[in-house]
N, C-alpha and C positions, 0 to 999 in steps of 0.2 A: 662670684659665680652664680648663674642660675641654673635650674635644670632644663629651661628650654624658652621659647619665644614668650612664653606666659609669664616669665618673670618669677615662677616659684623659687624660692631659695633653696640651692643644692646643700643639703646638710651633710658636710662631710665629718666623719667622725675622726677623733683625735689620732686613732691607730692606723688610719687609712693612709699609706704612703702612696705618692704618684707611680704610676706604672712606668716600666722601662720599655723603651722601644727597641724591638729586636730587629725589625726590619721596616724601611720605610720608603717603598718605590714611589716615584712620582705618580700622582693620581689625578687623572683628569677631571675636573669639577669638585664639588664638595662631597664629603662623605655623607651618605645618605642613611647607612646602616652600620650599626656595630654589633657584630656576632659576639656575643659573651659567652664564654665556656668556662664554667667553674670546674676545676680539676681537683683530683686528690689520688695521687700514686696512680698516674695515667701513663707512665712512660712508654708502656708498650702500645699505646693507642695513639699518641699524639702524631706520629709520623703518617699513619693512614689517614687519620682525621684531616691534617693539613693537606695530603695528596687529593682528598675527594672534597673538601671544602672550599678551598681557594678557587678552583675553576667554576665551582657552582655559584658562587657570589661575587665574581670578579666583573660581571658586567653590569653591576647595580651599584656601583659607588660604595664598597663595603670596607670595614676594616675588622679585624680579628683582634679580640681582647680576651686573653687568657687570665682567669683569676685562680691562682694555684695554691693551694693548702697541702702539698704533697711534703712528704718526708724523704722520698726516693729522688732520683736524678731527672724527674720529669722537666723541670726548667732547662737544664743541659741540652736534654733531648729536643726541646722544643726550640731552644735558640739555634741549633745545628740545622733545623729541617726549615725553620722561617727564612733562612737566608735566600732561597731562591722563590719566595713567594712573590706573586703579582699584585698582592694588595698589602696595606700595612699591618703589621703583627706587633701587639704589646702584650707585656706580661705585668701582672701584678700579683708578685708572691707575698703571701702572709706568713711570717713566722708563727711558730706554735703559739707563743703567748699572746697573738692577735688574731686568733682565728675565731672570733665570737660570731656567734650566729649560725655556725654550720654552713650549710649550702647556701641558705637563705641569706645569710650575711655576706657571704662571697659575692652572689648575686647583686644585692645592694651597693656593696663596695665597687663593683665594676659599673654599675649603672650611674653611680657619681661621676664616673671618670670616662664615660662614652662619649664620643664626639658626634655620632650620628644622631639624626632626628628620630630614628627608629632603632629599638634594642631588641635584638633576638636572642633568645636564651635557649642553649641545648646543652645536653650532657657531652662530656668528652669521650665517652666509651663506645661510639658509634651505634649504640641503640637507637638513637635519633639519627635517621640517614641524613648526611648532608644535602642530599638532592631534595628531600622532603623538607628541611630547612630552608633552603632557596626557595621552593615553592610556596611557603608561608610567607617569606619576605615578598615576593613578587605580587601576591594577594594583598598584602597590607599597603603596597605601594601604591596599587590601582583602586582600592575600595575606600569608601569614606567610613571608616572604623577606625577605632582606637586600639583594639587588642585582636590578634588572631592568634588562634590555638590550634595546636595540632592534636588531633582528636584520634582514639584508638576505637571509639564506641560509636561511630557514625559513618554513613556512606561505605566505603570499602575498607575502612581502617581495620587493624588487627593488633591485638596484645600479645601475639604468639612470642615475642622477644622477652617476656618477663620470665620465662624458664622455668616453669613448673605450674602444676594446678593451685598449689597452695598460694602461691604468689598473685595467680590471676583472682583467685577467690578473694584474697585480701584487698586487691585493688579494687575490685568491683564493691566489695562491701564498703569500703572507705568513701568511694564515689557516692553511693547511694545515701550513706550517712550524712555527708556535706550538704547534698541537695536537699535532704529531708530537713535539714536545721536551716538552710537558707533557701526557701522556695521560690522566691521573687528574685534574688539577686544571682542566682544560678539558674534561673528557669531555662534559658536558652543555650545553655552550656551543656553538653554531653560528657566532657571530660575536664572537669576542674582539677584534677589531680595531676593533670599533664605536666611534666618537666620541658616540654617542646612548645615555645610560644614567643610572640613577637609583640611589643607594645610602642605606643607612640609616647615619647618622652614629655611632651608637653600635656599629656592627658593623665599623667600620674605624678601624684605627690609622694616622692620618696620619703618625705619627712612623716609622712603617716604610715609607712610600712615598718613592720617589726614581726617579721616571719621567724618561726622556730623549725629548723629542720628542713625537708625537702619540699613543702609546699607553698612555694612562693606564689604562684599563681591563684591559688585559693584566697592567700592574703590580698592580692591585688584586685581580685574582683569583688571581694566583700567590702573592701575599704573604698572602691570605687564604682559605685551603683550607676553611676550615669555613663560609664564606658560603653562604646558601642562595640560590639563584638561579632566576629566571625570565626567559622571552624575550617579546618583544611584536614581531611582524612589522611592518615598515613599508615604504613605497615611497620610496627615497632621491630626492630632486629635484635638479634643475640648479641651479647657484648663481643666485641673484637679480640680482647685480652683482659686479663685481670679478673677480678671477682666483684660482685655487687657490695655497694654500702649500705644496703638495706638491713636491718637489724632489729630485735626487740625493742632497744634504746629509741630508735628512729620512730616505732610505732607508738611508743609512749609519748615521744615528743609531738607527734602527729595529733593525738588525743588532747594533749595540753593546749595545743594550738587551737585545735576545733573549740575546745571550752571556753578558753579565753576569748576567741572571737565572737562566740555565741553570746557570751556573757556581756561583753562591751555592747554588742549589737542590741541586746535586750534592754540594757540601761538606756541605751541612746533612744530607743523607740519609746520606753515609757516617759521619757524627759520631753518628748515632743508634744507639746501642747497645741491646741488649736490655733489657728493663724489669724482668724478673724471671729468678730463677735457672733456672726451667724454660726460658725462652726462650733463655737462655745456652747450656744444654745441647743444645737443638736446633739452634742456631747452629753448635756446635763439631761436632755430628754431620753437618751439611750441609757444613761445610768438610772435614772428612775424606772424605766422598764426592766432593766437588769436586775433592779432591787426587788421589784415585783415578782419576776420569775425566780430569783433567789428565796423569797418568802414560800412560794409554791413547793421548791426544791427543799427548804427545810422541813415543810410538813411531811413530805416522803421520805426524807432522811430520819426524822424523828418516829415517824411510824415504822420505818424498817428496823431502826436500832431497838425499839421497844421490843419488836417481835424476836429479833435474834438474841436480845439480852433477857427478856423475861420468859415467853413460852420455850424457846430453843434452848435456852441456858446455856449461850455461848458468853465468853468472857467478853467484857465490855470493849476492849480494843479490837477484838475480831469482828464484833457486832458494829464497831464504827467504820471499820474499813469495808465490810460487805455493803452496810448502809450508804457508803459514799459512791460505790458504784451505780447502786440503782438510782440515787439522786442526781448523779453527774449524767446518767443517760436521759433521765427527765429533763435536765437542765439544758442538755446540748440539743434535744429536738426542739424545745422552745426557742433557745436562742437562735440556733441555725435557721429557723423557719419563720421566726416572727421579727426578731430585733434586727438581725443582720441579712435579711434575705436579699437585699439589694448590694451588700457588700462582700459576698462570699467570693474567696480566693481559693483557687485549686481545687483539688477533689473531695469529694464528700469523706472518703476514708481519712484524708490526709488532716481535714480540719477536725475530724472525730479523734483522730490519735493525739493531735496537739491540746485539745480540750480535756481529754482524760489524762494526758501526761501532766497538764497543769494542776489537775484536781489531785492527783495522787502525790505530786510532789509537795503540795500544800498539806495532804493529810500525814505526810511524814513530819511536818512541823506541828500540825494539830496533835498528833497522838501523845507527845510527851507532854503538852499542855493539859491535855484531857485528863491524862494520868496524875498530874499534879493537883488539879482541881478535885478530882475524886478522892485524894488522899486528904486534902484540905476538908471533906466533909459535904462537898457539894454533889447533888445527885447527879447520876449518869447523863440523864436527858438533859438537864439543865446545863451541865457542863459542856456537853457536844453543842448545844445551842450557843452557848458563848463563844466558842472556838470557831464556829460557822460565820457569826456576826462579825467576829474580830478580822477575819480576812477578806470580807467582803470587798472592800476596796482595792485590795492587790488583785483580786480576781477580776474585777471589772477593767483595771487599767490594762492587765496584760491581754485580756480578749479584745478590748476595744483597739488597742494602738499595737498589739502584736498579730493575734490570731486572725482578726478580722480587720485589719489596718486597710484604710482605703487611701493612704497616702501614697503617692506615687513617685517619692523621691528616690525609692530604691527599686524602681521599675526600669527593666532593661527594655529594649527594642523588642516588640513582640513577636518579630519574624526571625525565624532561625536562618541563618546564612551559612550554607555549606558548600565547599569547593571539594569535589570528590575526584581522587585520582584511583587509577587502578582499573578493574574490570569494566567492560563496556556496559552501558546501560541497558536493560532489558527492555525492547519496545515490542509492544502487541501488533500484529499485523493489522492493517485496516479491516474495520468491520465489514461483513458482507452485508449489513443492514444499511450501510450508508454508501452512497456513490463518491467517486473521486473526482468527477469532472468540475472545473472552476467555471460557473456561469457568468460571473461579474469580472470584467477586466478593466483596469485602468491604466492609463498612461500619464503620469504626472509630470507635464512640462517637459515631456521628451528627456526626462533624466532618469525616472525610475518607473518601472512596469510592475503592476500588482494584480494577482489574480486571486480570488475569493469565493468560497461558497455562501458567504454571506453578504448581502447587499450592504455598502458602506455609504451612507448618505452625505458624508463630509467629502466623498470624493466622486460623487456623480457628475460634476463638472467635467472630469476628466474620463468619462467612460469611453473605452476604447475595445470594443469587441472584437475588433480584427487582430489584436496581438495574440499571437501564438503561444501556446503553452511553453514551448521550449525557450521562448525569448522574456519569461517572466523572472523578475528579480526577486519578488516576495510572493508566497503563496499562503493563504490562509484557509484552513480545512478545519471540520468539525470532528471531534474524536473523544474517546474516553481517555481523559488524562488523570493520572494519580492513582493512589490505592482504592480499593473498594470500601474500606473501612474509614471511620473518622481518625483524627489524630488531634493532639492536644494544641498544637500551634501551626500557624501558618509556615512554609519553609520555602526558601529558595535554592535550589540546589544546581550547581554548575557542574557538570560532567566534563572535566577539563580535556580529555583524550578525544572526546566525540564534538566539542564546541556544542554541547547541549545545555540548555537551560530550561529548567523546570520549576514552576512555581504552583504549590498546592496549598489550599486552605483545609479549615478544620472538617468541613462537612464530607471528606472523601470525594468521590466521583461527583457527587451533588454541589460541590463548590464550585468558585469560579477559578478553576485551574486553567493553566495553558504550557506548553512546552515549544520550545523554540531551538531548531536545529540551524545554527548558522552555516550559510552556504559558502559560494553560490550554487544554486538559489537558497535564499532564507525561507526555512519551512516552518510556519506557525500552526500549531493544531491547539485549538480552543475547547473546553468542554461544552456540554450542552447548555448550560446556564448562561455562560458568556454568549454562546451563539444567538440567544435570545434578546441580547442587549448590545447591538451593534456599535452605539455610541461609546459604550465602556471599551469594546474590542479596539476601536480605532484610537481613542483619546488614551487609554493606559497602556496599550501594548504597542499598537501599529505605528503610531506617530513617532513613539521613540525611536524604533528602528527606522523609520523614514527619515527623520533627522540625521541620524549618523550615516544612512546609506547616501543621502546628499552631501554630506560633508566628504565622504571618501570620493565623490565624483566632483569635487569643487564647487559645491553649492551650499549655501546655508538656510535652514528654515527659521527665519527670524521671527519672534513674536511682536507683530506690529501690524498696522493697518497701510494700506497704500492706494492712492487715488491720483488722478491727474487733473489740474485744474488750469484750463488754458493752455494745454500742453506742457504743462510744468510738473514733473513726478513729485509729489509730496509723500512723505511718509510720517505716520503718527504712532507714537509710542507711549505707553503707559502702564502703571501697575493695574491688576485686576479690578475692575467696578470702579473705574474712576470717571467715565463718561465718553470713552473713546468711540463706542458703537454708535451713539446718539450724534456725536459730533460728524462720524463719517456719513451717516445717513441724512444729515442735513446739508453737508457739502456737495452730496449728490443731487438731493432736492432743489437747493436754492442756487447752486452754482454750475448745474450742468455737468459735473466731473464725471470721468469715467472710473468705474469700480475695478480694483484688482483683487483687493483683500481686505479683510476685517481683523483676523485673529493672527494668522501667520503669512508670511510672505518669503517667497524664494529668491534669494539675492546671491549675486555673483561678485567675484573681487573687481570686476571692472565697474562698478556701479549700476548695473543694469538688475532690474527686479522683475521677477515673472509673477504672474497672478496667481493666486491660491485662494479661489472664490468658495470657501464653506459656507454652508448655511451659516446665518448669523443667529447667535442667542441671545434673545431680546427679552425685555421687562415691560411691564405695562407702562410705566413712566417713559421709557425710550419710544414706544409707539405714539403715546400722546405728543412727545416733543416733535415728532415728525408728522403727527396727524394721519397715520396709516388708516386706511378706511376699508381694506380688503379682507379683515379677518371677520369671521361669522360670529354671532353671540355666542355659541358654545365655544369658539377659541378663545373669545374674550374672557369668559368665565373659568376656562381652565388656566388661562394665563395668570390669574391672579395666584393660584397655587404654584403652578410652575415657576413663576418668577421668584416667588420667596424661597422654595425649595433648592433651586439651582442659582441661588444668589451668592454673593460673597459671604453672607451670614451662613448659609448652608454647607458652603465650602469649608468654612472654618471649622463648622461643627463635625464635618466628616475627617477633616484632618486631626481634630482632637480625638476623635473615636478610634483613629488609626493607632494611636499610641497604646490603646488597650488590646488585650487578647481577644480579638474579634474577627471575623472573617470579613474584614472592611470591602474587600473587593467584590464579595458576593453580595453584601449588603447593598454596596452602590450599584451592582447589576440589577437588583430585584427591584430598589428604588426607581431607577431609570426605566425599567420594564412597566411598573405600576404608573408612574409619573414621568412621562418622556419629557427631555428639556425642551423648552419652546424655542425650535430652530426654524428659521424660515429663510428661503431665498431672497437675496437682496433686492431682486427686480418685482418681488411681490409686495415689497413695504415701501418703497418708493420708485418711481418710473426712473430708470437709468440704463447705461450701456456698460458692458463689461469689457475692459481692454485686456490686452495679453501680457506685454511687457512694457517697460518704460525706463528711462534712465533717471534715476531719482536726484534731485538736485537739493531738495530741502527736506529737513528731518525736524520734526517738533515733538518734543516730550512734554506731554500736556499734564500739568498738575492742579490741584485745586489749592487757593490761597490768594493772598493779595495780588491784583492784578500786575504784572510784570514780566518783562522779557529779556532774557538773558543768554549771552552766548556759552556755548559749551566747548572745551578744549578737546581735541581728539581722544584723548585718554579718558577723559570724564564720559565722552559719548560711548566708547567701547564698554567701560564699566557699566553704564546704565543699560545698555542694549543687552549685554550678558546677564544682568540682573534681571530684568524683565522677562527674557527668554526663560531662564531658570526658573523664575516664578511660576511660569505655565506648566511646569513639569513637576510640581511639588507633590501630587498624590501618589500614594502608593500603587503599583512597586515600582516605580521609576529608579529610586535611588538604590534597590538592590538589583535591579536588572541591568542599567547602564554601565556600571563599572565592570561587568563580566563580558562585555560585548568585544568582538573582535571582527571588524568589517573592512573588507578590501585590503587585508594584511596589517590594519592600523588597531593597535589597541585603544582602550578608552582614554587614557591621557594623550595618545597621539592624536585621537579623534578630536578631543577637546582643543588641543593646540592647533590643530588645522582649521577647526572652527574658528578660532580667535584670529587667524591670520586671513581667512575669508572676510570676515567681519572688519576687520582693520583695512584691508584693501578696498572693500566697499566703502566704507566711511570717510576715506581718504578724498572721495570725489563728492562729498555731501557735505553742505552747509548745516549745522546742527544747533537747535536752541531750545531753552525751555521756557514754554509760555503758561502762565498761570493766570487762573480766572476764579472769582468767588461766586460767578452767576452762570457757570456753564456755557460761557460766551466763546468757546474756542472757534465755532464754526462760522462766527462773525468776524473775528479777530484775524484768523489767517488768510482768508481771502483778501481783505482789507490791506494787510501787510505785504501780500504779494503784490496787488495793485499798485501800491506805492513805490515798491523797489522794482517792479516790472512793468512800466507802462506798455511796452510791446511785447507781449508773450511770445516766447519762441516755442516751436514744435519741437517737443523732447521726446516724442513717442518713439521706440525702436520696434520695428515689425518683428513679430514671432516668426521664429525659424525653426523648420523640421516638424510641425504639428500636421498631422493628417487632416486634410479638409477636402470635402468634394469640391470640384471645381465648378465653375457656373457652366461650362459647356457640358461637362458630363451630367451635371444635375438636369439640364435641359433636354440632352438626349435621353435620359432615363425617362423623364416626364412625357416626352413624346411617345416613347415606345409604349 
């Protein structure tokens, strides 16, 4: 047996018996979710629990697994009320002699027997509302995450159900203590003590889990630093019946659990050695620098000890304690500002606290040794110096690998993802300083209409000023988005009741913030910084929405290029920066083709493609390949920098930076404001005509490699085209934004399924091949291949329908007037 599709072994303890099936109604499809409810003496709660929980999870392919440690008649009551359930209900009852691990052990025992790919953990006392638990499960099933946490400390969450000020203060204190001990692994988690959470079985190694007491989630998060986390706010309710299991012994168990986790993590961090020779050299350099700072600190420490011991006449142990505080302050200032200036993590107070904590813990080790040396006849100053030198390596390793660690293996996704239920979001009224009129109107292929206060260069071909405001599907305005003050991390917040999505970065209203009200119509508000960078607004926000609005209307925005050659619709697909743009330009220049698109093409399931002629992003070698002559000398000079910054290498650097706690979208906006991407209209680069629609008959996936041509099966083609399209949407915040979308009544999973259906229908009418070249010769090979196979070219152009155009008669009459 394995824990999931990953093949991790399911470690089953000898004292774990198989669960007993209480009720097994026929379930359509596979079980996707196991609701795991650990209970202990909850006979008064299980009936109400099932009455509320079963209808809440019945529609998502769930089962209920109760792990019971009760001494009352909870199992009998559960069996009686499970008979009428519409979902499977199973019971794992653990006798008194087999209740190892308490609640944590019960959760692990149940997780080993879970049949769903997701496991939802909740209490049986109804403090975790079943409706909130179902909301967690829904978020988990649609978002690309591994753990979804019910939080009482973010959004509209509430901890009122704790039942008393003392318990609330205890909960808050425990949360802050845990977050201070694991600042990276709990960085984006507001409620690591939560007992309401859901996790993907394939992302969790159950054999690594050894929780003590109640705090299973804390163990999971610390043991799995790479797990992707989202949070859902909920209001904790009061117990329905019975009394709380919290006690002093559970508090002691929590402290033991926390100290054990921190100790194991500390040992693991110290054992992490540099992975490359270069990293080893850098560590050696830091150790030498740390030693020099330590020598200066020893001078400060010795001078302070002399003063406290001689003139002040204090006991030498008291003097050593006071001297340590002074030298620690000196060392921290130098270490923090000189040695680790580029590796500082967290806030200044947090780093200072850990630095002082380390030195004072080592002080407790030094004082007995210092006293022993003094008893042995060694002078106080000399004995103090010996204890300082002896612990140098320990201080360096803990500072280098723990306090100032640059290792990102324990780094979570830097963006906080929160789904907020409850009260409506406060929306500030439009500022009187800004008008509301939308001066730029676009009609995209007669499928989607857009109005914007920002000119969108990518959509200029579709400019349609005649579209009325009431007919717009998407509206883009400039507004103040986000709080006035800075925040520690970027956050994507979904206000579920209002269908509102809000993305805010660290710089407050100065950051690259936006707010989306899902419609119809869809209302987008972007902050002033984004308004100055229309390329970022379009590429990182609008195109994602445009993609799924298209899907909801039976079209797909496919990452591909499209041209017609001798009346034959030809589509080209490739991964980013393969050479597709240069190939398209050469086909237009040398073979007189019609241009439809270079980056994105609108396709329909009947095999027809609509043009999407965005400006082309080009590089200097692309222009040289097609011998473009129209650029001015200044444009050529700027192109050298632009093509490097906006190349595949620049994109890879930006994706790397997005893994860190940086305002990456703001950095991208400023970068594109200072150095705009090199975008040019196709007919400025090569003489050509722009087509409107065509029936695609040939699809070529171009690759670099040994020259070869091979056929693709329909399944392989669909997989490649989806992969290439998703590759175009890899930059943040797409993966936080897209799963929260509901458009045209379709959720994100339904939109992706519909997109796949459209693509499959489109490709059934297309011949698909892979063509590889080691000399960038696709523009020569493809026309030669088509001429050999099609000696008499057939006209495949389908006239565009429904597009507003001035008729020839009207244009003549207007001119005559």
